[in-house]
C-alpha positions, 0 to 999 in steps of 0.5 A: 500499500505505501509503495502504491502511494509512493508510486502515486505520488511520484507520478504527481509531481512528475505530472505537475513539474511537467506543467511548470515547465510547460508555462516557462518562457523558452525561445526554441531558437536564439532572439537574433533569429527571431529579428531575422526571420521578422525582417525577411533576412535569414542569410544575413546578421546584423553589424551595427550602423557604425559598420555599416556606414564606415564601409559605405560612403555614400549615405554618409550626409543621411548619416549625418542628418540621422544622427542629429535627428530625435532617432538618432539620439536614441540609438542603443541597445543589448538585444541585437537589433538596436531599437533606432537604428539604420537596421532597425529599417532595413535589415540586417547588413553584413552582405551589403558591406561583405567585401568592402575593406579599407585597401578598398576604398582607399583604391575607389578614392584614387580614382574618384569613386565613392564606394557603394553597398550592395543596396539590394541585399537590403529589404525592398520597402518599396516592394513592401505591402502598405501594412507591412511599410507601416509595421516597420515604424509602428513596432517603435511609434506605437508605445505608451509616449505616442498616444496619437498612433494607438488609433493607427489601425483602425483609422481612416487612412490605413484601412485605405492602405495609406502607409507611413512613407507617403507622407513621413521622409525620414531621410529629409534632414535632421529635423523629423517633425512634419512642418505645418506650412508643408501639411496641406501640400501633402494632405492635398497629393490624396485630397484634390477635391479638398483643395478645389473646396478650399479655393472657394469664395468662403472657405477655412483659411488653409491655403494661407497658412493661418489653419492647418490640416491637423487643426481639425483632424488627425491624420494617424487615426481617431475614433470618430468620423473623417479623423476628426480630432473631436468626438462629434462635428460640433466638438471640432468645430467648437475647439476655435468657434468656442463662443457657439459652443453654449449650452444654451437656453433657447437653442436651435433644435436639432442643430446644436450637435451637428455644425454641417447642417447649415456650414460647409467645412472647408469652403463654399461659395457662400458666405460664412461657409453656408451650404446655401445663401439666406434666406433659402438656407432657412427656408429649408426648415422654416417657411417665410413669414410676413411683415406687419404690412403683409409682405414677405421680405426675402433678406437676410434672416440674421439680420433680425435674428442674429444669435442664431446659434442660440442665446440664454434670452428671449425674443420680445414677441415669441421668446423663441425667435433668436433675436438678442 
């Protein structure tokens, strides 16, 4: 009986220890091999940016710009694949500089030739699908410090196969932040219809560089529609037009949440970005009314109803006429 109990206890011990071993995190291959697999080059090794750029001098300007940039200042790692480095995006570089020695560089220099590396051995970023291109950037830029990218994958741009490289060029210079004055030209490459609207008589002053596209839109993705920064259209508009925020005692029914019921957001041939000129805009909901002498005046409604967005003071006549 004792032997049976000891045997059962031994089996239980083995079973428990076996289950615990299944919970342990034991990679089946070295971490560096995983990284090679992720970038798609199993036949190359990481050698570090300094070794890459010391051999190939065609990238000297890019090297200087990168070292002066924010990402270049962050270069550090103990994992074999630098956190921010040339090889982070382009893949392992051992094959690219294979056979490039100091002697060869000196010989080429004597002939007036700049020694070049074998660029074809790097990852062909331009041939990757859009989501894969973005993933190269997102593996670093989805950290907690980059809140504006948390909704990227659910955003319109990602869903429409727009990738980071369509808008950003990290080799353009040491300053990697997009200049606000350049944003509109970047957006207009795709949004030509919006550019046309902004050329209409009444428009938001985007072309004049007084308002920028990202004042209203977050190109990196948001939960709301049209990538607007506010949760609703009204919240987005009142970020600048706070005088119409309210709440008011007397509010314009059914229009308090969506400014686009009366206004166009980018440009309009009518004053104040209206979708139609007065009084025809108002007459889409309200019938014309007669004056005391029974003559209907087709003039601007807001000449009398000046507080059309809402007011806390009742109208002298009806109490709801938005006249003060």
